[in-house]
TORFI-541080 format. One line per field, with one value per residue: y, z, x of N, C-alpha, C, CB in turn; residue in three letters. Coordinates in Angstrom, 1 decimal. Each point is the difference from the previous one (the first is absolute). Glycine has a CB too. Layout:
N
n_Y c(Y/...)
n_Z c(Z/...)
n_X c(X/...)
ca_Y c(Y/...)
ca_Z c(Z/...)
ca_X c(X/...)
c_Y c(Y/...)
c_Z c(Z/...)
c_X c(X/...)
cb_Y c(Y/...)
cb_Z c(Z/...)
cb_X c(X/...)
residuo c(ALA/...)
END
This chain:
180
n_Y c(-149.2/-2.0/-0.4/-2.5/-2.0/-2.1/-2.9/-2.4/-1.4/3.5/0.6/3.8/0.5/3.5/-1.1/2.8/-2.2/0.0/-2.5/0.3/-0.8/-2.0/0.9/0.3/-1.5/0.2/-2.1/-2.7/2.9/-1.6/-3.5/0.4/2.9/-2.8/-1.6/2.0/1.1/-2.0/2.3/2.8/0.2/-3.5/2.6/3.1/-2.0/-1.0/1.1/0.2/-0.4/-4.2/3.0/1.2/-2.4/2.7/3.2/0.8/2.9/-0.1/-1.5/-0.5/0.4/-2.5/-1.3/0.0/-1.6/2.0/-1.8/-4.1/-1.0/1.9/-1.7/-3.0/0.6/2.3/-2.6/-0.2/2.7/-0.8/-3.3/1.7/0.4/-2.0/-2.1/3.1/0.5/-1.6/0.1/3.5/0.4/2.7/-0.8/0.3/1.5/0.5/3.1/-2.9/1.9/-2.5/-2.6/2.7/-2.9/2.0/2.4/-2.8/-1.6/-1.6/-0.4/-0.9/-2.8/-0.6/-2.1/2.7/-2.6/-0.9/1.4/1.0/-2.3/2.3/2.3/-4.5/-1.2/3.2/1.3/-1.7/0.1/3.0/-1.1/-2.5/1.8/2.6/-1.5/1.5/4.6/0.1/1.9/-0.1/-0.9/2.4/1.0/0.0/2.1/-2.8/1.9/-0.8/-0.1/3.0/1.0/2.1/-2.8/-2.3/-1.5/-3.9/2.4/1.5/-2.8/-0.9/2.6/-0.4/-2.2/0.4/2.8/-2.2/-0.8/2.8/2.0/-2.2/0.6/3.7/-2.3/-2.4/2.8/1.4/-2.8/-0.5/3.4/-0.7/1.4/1.2/-2.7/2.1)
n_Z c(65.2/0.9/0.2/-1.4/1.3/-2.3/-0.2/-1.5/-2.6/0.0/-3.3/1.7/-2.7/0.7/0.5/-0.2/-3.4/-1.4/1.3/-2.4/2.0/-1.0/2.3/3.5/1.1/0.1/-0.8/2.5/1.2/-2.1/0.9/1.9/0.1/-1.0/1.6/1.1/-0.8/1.6/3.2/-0.9/1.3/2.5/2.6/0.1/1.2/1.1/0.8/-1.6/2.5/-2.0/1.9/-5.0/-1.7/-0.6/1.2/-3.0/0.7/0.0/0.2/-2.2/1.5/-1.3/3.6/0.0/-1.0/-2.7/-1.9/0.1/-0.9/-0.9/-1.2/0.5/-2.9/-0.4/-2.5/-1.3/-0.8/-1.2/-0.3/-2.1/-2.7/-0.4/-1.2/-0.7/-0.5/-1.5/-1.9/0.3/-2.1/2.5/1.1/-0.2/2.5/0.5/1.5/1.8/1.5/3.1/-2.2/1.5/1.8/1.4/0.4/1.7/1.7/-1.6/2.3/1.7/-2.3/-0.1/1.3/2.1/-1.6/-3.5/-1.2/1.6/-2.4/-2.7/-0.1/-0.5/-2.7/-2.5/-0.5/-1.0/-2.8/-0.1/0.5/-2.6/-2.6/-0.3/-1.8/-3.0/0.1/-3.1/2.2/-1.8/3.2/0.6/-2.9/-0.5/0.0/0.3/-1.3/2.4/-1.1/1.2/-3.3/-2.0/1.0/1.4/0.4/0.8/2.5/0.0/1.3/2.0/0.9/1.6/3.0/1.4/0.5/-0.9/2.7/0.8/-0.5/0.6/2.3/0.8/2.4/1.3/0.5/0.4/1.4/1.5/1.9/0.5/3.0/-1.7/-0.3/0.6)
n_X c(-119.0/-1.6/4.4/-0.8/-0.7/-0.2/-4.3/2.7/-1.5/-2.6/0.0/-1.2/-1.1/1.5/-4.0/1.7/0.9/-3.7/0.4/-1.8/-1.4/3.1/0.8/-0.6/1.2/4.0/-1.4/4.0/-1.8/-2.6/1.6/1.5/-1.8/-0.6/0.4/-0.8/-4.6/-1.5/1.2/-2.1/-2.7/2.0/1.9/-0.4/-2.6/1.4/0.2/-2.9/-0.7/-1.5/-0.8/3.4/-1.5/-1.8/0.6/-1.6/1.9/-2.4/-1.6/1.1/3.8/0.8/-0.5/2.6/-1.3/0.2/2.8/0.8/-2.5/0.9/3.2/-1.9/-2.0/2.4/0.5/-1.8/0.7/4.0/-0.7/-3.6/3.5/2.9/-2.7/-1.8/2.3/0.5/-3.5/-0.7/2.6/-2.9/0.6/-3.7/2.0/-3.8/0.6/0.4/-3.9/1.5/-2.0/-1.9/0.7/2.9/-1.2/-1.7/1.1/0.2/0.8/-1.5/-0.9/3.3/1.3/0.1/0.9/0.4/0.9/3.7/1.1/-0.5/1.7/1.3/0.6/-0.2/3.1/2.2/-1.6/1.2/5.0/-0.4/0.2/4.6/2.2/-0.7/1.0/2.3/-0.2/-3.1/-1.6/0.4/-1.3/-1.1/-1.0/-1.5/-1.6/-0.9/-2.0/2.4/2.0/1.2/0.7/-0.5/3.4/-1.5/1.0/-2.2/-0.2/2.7/-0.4/-2.4/0.8/2.7/-2.9/-2.1/2.2/1.4/-2.5/-0.5/2.0/-0.8/-2.1/1.4/1.0/-3.0/-2.6/3.8/-0.7/-3.0/-0.1/-2.5/-1.8/-2.1)
ca_Y c(-0.6/-2.0/-0.5/-1.3/-1.0/-1.0/-0.9/-1.0/-0.4/1.0/0.5/0.6/1.0/1.3/0.5/1.6/0.5/-0.4/-2.3/-0.2/-1.0/-1.2/-0.3/0.1/-1.6/-1.5/-0.2/-0.8/0.1/0.9/-1.3/-0.5/0.0/-0.6/-1.1/-0.3/-0.1/-1.6/-0.4/1.0/0.6/-1.2/0.0/1.3/-0.8/-0.1/0.5/0.4/-0.8/-0.5/0.0/1.5/-0.6/-0.1/1.8/0.5/1.4/-0.2/-0.3/-0.4/-0.4/-1.8/-0.5/-0.6/-1.4/0.8/0.5/-0.9/-0.6/0.7/-0.2/-1.2/-0.4/1.6/-1.1/-0.7/0.9/0.8/-0.3/-0.3/1.9/-0.1/-1.0/1.2/0.3/-0.5/-0.9/1.1/0.6/0.9/-0.3/0.7/-0.4/0.0/0.6/-1.5/1.0/-0.6/-0.2/0.8/-0.9/0.3/1.5/-0.5/-0.9/-1.3/-0.2/-0.4/-1.4/-0.4/-0.7/1.1/-0.5/0.0/0.4/0.1/-1.1/0.5/1.7/-0.5/-0.9/0.7/0.6/-0.6/-0.4/1.1/0.8/-0.6/0.0/1.2/-0.9/-1.2/0.6/1.1/1.4/0.8/-0.5/1.7/-0.1/0.2/0.9/0.1/1.2/0.1/0.6/1.4/0.4/0.6/-1.2/-1.2/-0.7/-0.8/0.2/1.1/-0.7/-0.6/0.9/0.3/-0.5/-0.1/0.7/-0.2/-0.5/0.4/0.4/-1.3/-0.5/2.1/0.2/-1.1/0.4/1.2/-0.4/-1.0/1.8/0.9/-0.4/0.1/-0.4/0.7)
ca_Z c(-0.3/1.4/-0.6/0.0/0.9/-0.4/0.8/0.0/-0.7/-0.4/-0.7/0.0/-1.4/0.5/-1.1/-0.1/-1.5/-0.8/-0.1/0.4/1.2/-0.3/0.2/1.7/0.6/-0.3/0.3/1.3/1.8/-0.2/0.5/1.8/0.9/-0.4/1.4/1.6/0.1/0.2/2.1/-0.1/0.3/0.8/0.8/0.2/0.5/1.5/1.6/0.8/1.4/-0.8/0.2/-0.9/-1.5/-0.9/0.2/-0.9/0.4/-1.0/-0.6/-0.8/0.1/-0.1/1.1/-0.4/-0.9/-1.2/-0.7/-0.6/-2.0/-0.6/-0.9/-0.6/-1.3/-0.5/-1.0/-1.5/-1.0/-1.0/-1.3/-0.9/-0.7/-1.0/-0.9/-1.2/0.0/-0.8/-1.6/-1.2/-0.6/1.1/2.2/0.8/1.0/1.1/0.9/0.9/1.3/1.3/-1.0/1.0/0.8/1.0/0.7/0.8/0.4/-0.5/0.6/1.2/0.3/-0.7/0.8/-0.1/0.0/-1.5/-0.7/0.3/-0.6/-0.6/-1.2/0.2/-0.8/-0.3/-0.1/-0.5/-1.4/-0.7/-0.2/-0.4/-1.8/0.1/0.3/-1.2/-1.0/-0.4/0.0/-1.2/0.7/1.3/-1.0/-0.6/1.0/-0.3/1.0/2.0/-0.2/1.5/0.0/-1.5/-0.9/1.1/-1.1/0.7/1.4/0.5/0.9/1.0/0.8/0.1/0.5/1.1/1.3/0.3/1.2/1.1/1.0/0.2/1.7/0.1/0.7/1.9/1.2/0.4/1.0/0.8/1.4/0.1/1.3/-0.2/-1.2/0.7)
ca_X c(0.2/-0.6/0.3/-0.2/0.5/1.0/-0.2/0.2/-0.6/-0.7/0.3/-0.8/0.1/-0.5/-0.9/-0.3/0.3/-0.9/0.0/-1.3/-1.0/0.6/1.4/-0.3/-0.1/0.0/-1.6/-0.3/-0.9/-1.5/-0.5/-0.3/-1.5/-0.6/0.1/0.4/-1.0/-0.7/0.5/-0.8/-1.3/-0.5/-0.4/-1.1/-1.0/0.4/-0.2/-1.2/-0.5/-1.3/-2.3/0.4/0.1/-0.9/-0.4/-0.4/0.0/-1.9/-0.8/0.7/1.0/0.8/0.7/1.1/0.1/-1.0/0.7/0.9/-0.4/-0.2/0.9/0.5/0.4/0.2/1.0/-1.0/-1.2/1.5/1.2/-2.0/0.4/1.2/0.5/-0.4/1.0/1.4/-0.1/-1.3/1.0/-1.0/-0.4/-1.3/0.1/-1.2/0.4/-0.1/-1.0/-0.7/-1.4/-0.8/0.2/0.3/0.0/-0.4/0.3/1.1/1.3/0.2/0.1/0.8/1.1/1.7/0.9/-0.7/0.2/0.7/1.0/0.0/0.8/1.0/0.6/-0.7/0.6/0.9/0.0/-0.9/1.0/0.5/-1.1/0.3/1.7/0.3/-0.4/1.5/0.2/-0.9/-1.5/-0.2/-0.3/-1.5/-1.8/-1.5/-0.5/-0.6/-1.7/0.0/1.1/0.4/1.3/-0.1/1.3/0.4/0.4/-1.2/-1.2/0.6/-0.4/-1.8/-0.2/0.6/-0.7/-1.6/-0.3/0.0/-1.2/-0.7/0.0/0.0/-1.5/0.1/0.6/-0.3/-1.2/0.2/0.4/-1.0/-0.8/-0.9/-1.6/-1.4)
c_Y c(-1.2/-0.9/-1.5/-1.1/-0.9/-1.4/-1.2/-0.7/0.5/0.7/1.2/1.1/2.0/0.3/1.2/-0.2/-0.2/-1.3/-0.1/-1.2/-1.4/-0.2/0.7/-0.8/-0.6/-1.3/-1.8/0.7/0.5/-1.3/-0.6/0.6/-0.9/-1.0/0.2/1.1/-1.0/0.5/1.3/0.6/-2.0/0.2/1.2/-0.5/-0.3/0.0/0.6/-0.5/-1.3/0.3/1.8/-0.1/1.1/1.7/0.6/1.1/0.7/-1.2/-0.4/0.8/-2.0/-0.1/-0.9/-1.1/0.1/-0.2/-1.6/-1.0/0.3/-0.6/-1.2/-1.1/0.9/-0.9/-0.4/0.4/0.5/-0.6/-0.5/1.1/-0.2/-0.9/0.9/0.8/-0.4/-0.9/0.7/0.4/1.7/0.1/1.0/0.0/0.8/0.7/-1.5/1.4/-1.1/-0.1/0.8/-0.8/0.7/0.9/-0.3/-1.1/-0.5/-0.4/-0.7/-1.3/-1.4/-0.3/1.0/-0.7/-1.2/0.5/1.2/-1.1/0.0/1.3/-1.4/-1.1/0.9/1.2/0.2/-0.6/1.1/0.6/-0.7/0.3/2.2/-0.4/0.2/1.6/1.1/1.4/0.8/-0.5/0.6/0.7/0.6/0.6/-0.8/0.9/-0.2/0.4/1.4/0.6/0.6/-0.9/-0.4/-1.4/-1.3/0.4/0.7/-0.9/-0.9/1.1/0.4/-0.9/-0.7/1.6/0.0/-0.3/0.9/1.1/-0.4/-0.7/0.9/-0.2/-1.0/0.6/1.0/-0.4/-0.8/1.6/0.8/-0.3/0.9/-0.9/-0.3/-1.1)
c_Z c(0.7/-0.9/-0.3/0.5/-0.3/1.2/-1.3/-0.4/0.2/-0.9/0.1/-1.2/0.2/-0.8/-0.2/-1.3/-1.9/-0.2/-0.2/0.6/-0.4/1.3/1.8/1.2/-0.6/0.5/0.4/1.8/0.1/0.1/0.9/1.3/-0.3/0.9/1.2/0.5/0.7/1.7/0.2/1.1/1.1/1.2/1.0/0.3/0.8/1.1/0.2/0.9/-0.6/0.6/-1.0/-1.6/-0.8/0.1/-1.3/0.4/-0.2/-0.7/-1.5/-0.3/0.0/1.5/0.0/-1.2/-1.8/-2.2/-0.2/-0.6/-1.0/-1.0/0.0/-1.1/-1.2/-1.6/-1.1/-1.1/-0.7/-0.8/-1.4/-1.8/-0.1/-0.7/-0.6/-1.0/-0.9/-0.6/-0.5/-0.3/0.3/0.7/0.4/1.1/0.3/1.0/0.6/1.7/1.3/-1.0/1.2/1.4/0.8/0.8/1.0/1.2/0.0/1.0/0.7/0.1/-0.3/0.1/0.2/-0.6/-1.9/-1.1/-0.3/-1.3/-1.7/-1.0/0.1/-1.7/-1.6/-0.7/-0.8/-1.2/-0.7/0.2/-1.3/-2.1/-0.6/-0.5/-1.2/-1.2/-1.0/0.4/-1.4/0.5/0.8/-0.3/-0.7/0.5/-0.6/0.4/1.2/-0.5/1.0/-0.8/-1.6/-0.3/0.9/-0.8/1.3/1.8/0.1/0.8/1.0/1.0/1.4/1.1/0.9/0.6/0.0/1.3/1.3/0.5/0.2/1.6/1.0/0.7/0.7/1.0/0.6/0.4/0.8/1.3/0.5/0.9/-0.3/-1.3/0.5/0.1)
c_X c(-0.1/1.2/-0.3/0.0/-0.8/-0.8/0.6/-0.8/-1.9/0.8/-1.4/-0.1/-0.6/-1.5/-0.2/1.1/-0.9/0.0/-1.0/-1.1/0.9/0.9/1.2/0.4/1.2/-1.0/0.4/-0.5/-1.3/0.1/0.2/-0.3/-1.0/-0.6/-0.4/-1.6/-1.1/0.8/-0.4/-1.8/0.5/0.8/0.0/-1.4/0.0/-0.3/-0.9/-1.0/-2.2/-0.8/1.0/0.0/-1.4/-0.2/0.3/0.3/-1.1/-0.7/0.0/2.0/0.5/1.1/0.8/-0.1/-0.6/1.8/1.2/-0.4/0.1/1.6/0.5/-0.6/0.3/1.0/-0.6/-0.6/1.9/0.8/-1.3/0.8/1.1/-0.2/-0.5/0.7/0.5/-0.6/-1.0/0.9/-1.0/-0.5/-0.8/0.2/-1.2/0.9/-0.7/-0.7/-0.5/-1.4/-1.0/-0.7/1.2/0.1/-1.0/-0.6/0.5/1.0/0.1/-0.5/1.0/0.7/1.0/1.5/0.8/0.5/1.7/1.9/0.0/1.0/1.4/1.1/-0.1/1.3/1.6/-0.1/0.1/2.1/1.1/-0.1/0.7/1.7/0.3/-0.1/1.7/-0.4/-1.3/-1.1/-0.6/-0.1/-0.6/-1.1/-1.5/-0.9/-1.4/-0.4/-0.2/1.5/0.6/0.9/0.5/0.8/-0.1/1.2/-0.5/-1.1/0.3/-0.1/-1.8/-0.2/0.3/-1.4/-1.2/0.3/0.9/-0.9/-0.8/0.3/0.9/-1.5/-0.5/0.7/-0.6/-1.3/0.8/0.5/-1.1/-0.7/-1.0/-1.6/-1.5/-0.7)
cb_Y c(1.5/-0.5/1.8/0.9/1.1/2.1/1.3/0.5/-1.7/-0.1/-2.2/-0.9/-3.1/1.1/-1.6/1.6/-0.5/2.0/-1.2/1.5/1.2/0.1/0.1/0.6/-0.4/1.0/2.2/-1.5/0.7/2.4/-0.1/-1.0/2.2/0.6/-0.7/-0.3/1.1/-2.4/-1.6/-0.9/2.7/-1.7/-2.2/1.4/-0.4/0.4/0.2/0.8/3.7/-1.6/-1.4/0.5/-3.3/-2.8/0.3/-1.5/0.0/2.1/1.1/-0.6/2.8/-0.2/0.5/0.7/-1.4/3.3/3.3/0.5/-0.4/2.0/2.0/0.6/-1.6/2.4/-1.0/-1.0/1.2/1.4/-1.5/0.5/1.7/0.6/-2.5/0.2/0.3/0.2/-2.7/0.8/-2.6/0.3/-0.7/-0.6/-0.7/-2.4/3.3/-2.8/1.9/1.4/-2.9/1.2/-1.9/-1.2/1.6/1.3/0.2/0.8/1.5/2.2/1.2/0.5/-2.2/1.3/0.7/0.0/-1.0/1.0/-1.7/-1.4/4.2/0.4/-2.5/-1.0/-0.1/0.0/-1.9/0.6/0.9/-1.3/-2.3/1.2/-2.0/-3.4/-0.2/-1.3/-0.7/0.1/-1.6/-0.1/-1.2/-1.6/3.3/-1.8/1.6/0.0/-2.8/-1.4/-1.8/2.3/0.9/1.1/2.6/-1.2/-0.6/1.8/0.2/-1.5/0.5/0.5/0.6/-1.4/1.2/-0.9/-2.4/-0.8/1.1/-0.5/-2.5/1.5/1.3/-2.2/-0.7/1.6/0.0/-3.1/0.7/0.5/-0.7/1.8/-1.1/2.2)
cb_Z c(-1.1/0.5/0.5/-1.0/1.6/-0.8/1.8/1.2/0.0/1.8/-1.2/2.3/-1.7/0.5/0.1/2.9/1.9/-1.0/1.7/-1.5/0.0/-2.7/-3.5/-1.1/0.1/-0.1/-2.3/-1.7/1.0/-1.3/-1.5/-0.8/0.0/-1.8/-0.8/0.1/-1.4/-3.2/0.6/-2.4/-2.8/-1.9/-0.8/-1.6/-1.2/-0.9/0.3/-1.7/2.3/-0.9/4.0/1.9/0.8/0.3/2.5/-0.8/-0.3/-0.7/1.7/-0.8/1.2/-3.4/0.8/2.4/2.8/3.3/0.9/1.2/0.5/1.9/0.1/2.0/0.9/3.2/1.7/1.4/1.9/1.5/2.0/3.4/1.1/1.1/0.3/1.6/1.6/1.3/0.4/0.6/-2.2/-0.8/0.9/-1.1/0.2/-0.4/-0.3/-1.4/-2.2/2.7/-1.7/-2.3/-1.6/-0.7/-2.0/-1.5/0.0/-2.4/-0.2/0.9/0.0/-0.6/-0.8/2.5/3.3/1.1/0.3/2.7/2.2/1.4/1.3/3.0/1.7/1.8/1.6/2.1/0.3/0.9/2.7/2.9/1.4/2.1/1.7/1.0/1.8/-2.2/1.0/-2.2/-0.2/1.3/0.6/-0.7/-0.1/-0.1/-2.3/1.9/-0.4/3.3/2.3/0.2/-2.1/1.1/-1.5/-3.1/0.3/-2.3/-1.7/-1.3/-2.6/-2.7/-1.2/-0.9/0.2/-2.3/-1.4/-0.3/-0.2/-2.9/-1.0/-2.8/-1.7/-1.0/-0.9/-1.5/-1.4/-2.1/-1.3/-1.8/1.9/1.4/-1.5/-1.0)
cb_X c(0.6/-3.8/1.1/0.2/0.9/2.7/-2.4/1.2/2.5/-1.2/1.8/0.1/-0.9/2.8/-0.9/-0.6/2.2/0.0/1.2/0.7/-3.1/-0.2/-0.5/-1.7/-2.5/2.2/-1.8/1.8/2.1/-1.0/-0.1/1.2/0.2/1.0/1.6/3.7/1.2/0.0/2.5/1.6/-2.2/-0.7/0.3/1.4/-0.4/0.8/1.8/0.4/1.6/0.6/-2.8/1.5/0.9/-1.0/0.8/-1.4/2.2/0.6/-0.5/-3.1/-0.3/0.2/-1.5/0.7/-0.7/-2.2/-0.8/1.0/-1.1/-1.9/0.5/0.8/-1.3/0.4/1.0/-0.4/-3.4/0.4/2.9/-3.2/-1.4/1.4/0.2/-1.1/0.0/1.9/0.5/-2.3/1.4/0.0/2.2/-1.6/2.4/-1.6/0.3/3.3/-1.4/1.4/0.5/-0.5/-1.0/0.4/0.6/0.5/-0.7/-0.1/0.5/0.0/-1.9/-0.4/-0.4/-1.0/-1.3/-1.5/-2.9/-2.5/-0.6/-1.9/-0.8/-1.8/-0.8/-2.3/-1.9/0.5/-1.2/-4.2/-0.3/-0.4/-4.0/-2.2/-0.1/-1.4/-3.0/1.1/3.3/1.3/0.5/0.8/0.5/0.6/1.1/0.3/0.9/0.8/-1.3/-1.2/0.1/-0.3/0.8/-2.8/2.1/-0.6/1.7/0.2/-1.2/1.5/2.1/-0.9/-0.5/3.5/1.4/-1.3/-0.6/1.9/0.2/0.2/-0.3/1.5/-0.6/0.4/1.9/1.5/-2.1/1.1/2.1/0.0/1.6/2.0/1.6/-0.1)
residuo c(MET/ALA/LYS/LYS/VAL/LYS/ILE/PRO/GLY/VAL/GLN/ILE/ARG/ASP/ILE/THR/ARG/GLY/HIS/LYS/GLN/ASP/GLN/ILE/MET/ASN/THR/GLN/THR/LEU/ILE/ALA/SER/LEU/GLU/SER/ALA/PRO/GLU/ILE/ILE/VAL/GLY/LEU/ILE/ARG/GLU/VAL/PRO/PRO/GLN/LEU/LEU/LYS/ARG/ARG/PRO/SER/PRO/ASN/LYS/TRP/SER/ALA/HIS/GLU/HIS/ALA/CYS/HIS/LEU/ALA/THR/ALA/ASP/THR/VAL/PHE/LEU/SER/ARG/LEU/GLU/LEU/MET/LEU/SER/ASP/PRO/ALA/PRO/TYR/ILE/LYS/TYR/MET/ALA/PRO/SER/GLN/GLU/GLU/GLU/ALA/GLY/SER/LEU/LEU/MET/ILE/ASP/LEU/ASP/GLU/ALA/LEU/ASP/GLN/TYR/VAL/ARG/GLU/ARG/ALA/ARG/LEU/VAL/ARG/ARG/LEU/LYS/GLU/LEU/SER/ALA/GLU/ASP/TRP/LYS/ARG/THR/ALA/GLU/HIS/GLU/GLU/TYR/THR/SER/TYR/SER/VAL/THR/LEU/MET/PHE/ARG/GLN/LEU/LEU/THR/HIS/GLU/MET/LEU/HIS/ALA/TYR/ARG/ILE/GLU/GLU/LEU/MET/LEU/LYS/LYS/ASP/TRP/GLU)
END
């Protein structure tokens, strides 16, 4: 049997005992992760060589610049979703995907520094709001166009994993050897 290691300030939940999705991640850990994500993303995008920032790996795949600019707009949408879920007794959440214009390259026209400033500013606003939520607020649910279940906790966990996917894509592009 594996020995359990205790880390000061970190609560680890046993997810093998059938806890509901909403209880898997401690909300304080989630908030802290969301709060620190911009430091990771901005630091990562600043490491990308300028000649690679806007280079797409293929015509229909985003550049590092596009991944970063895409992240700059998400917090406003998620904050609106949160307010809907807190105020509407039967909220309905539509699936969100990049627009045809974004897929075609419109994000390449956005000033990267302005986008990153917006990302940092909006994330701070979002984190302030999340810190105000009660335990009951985190459990609020909504019907989602594409998912079988959806809650405030799940929504913000998805925001975090979505960002880390884009961070991975940025790093992947920065480290890419073969640009054909």
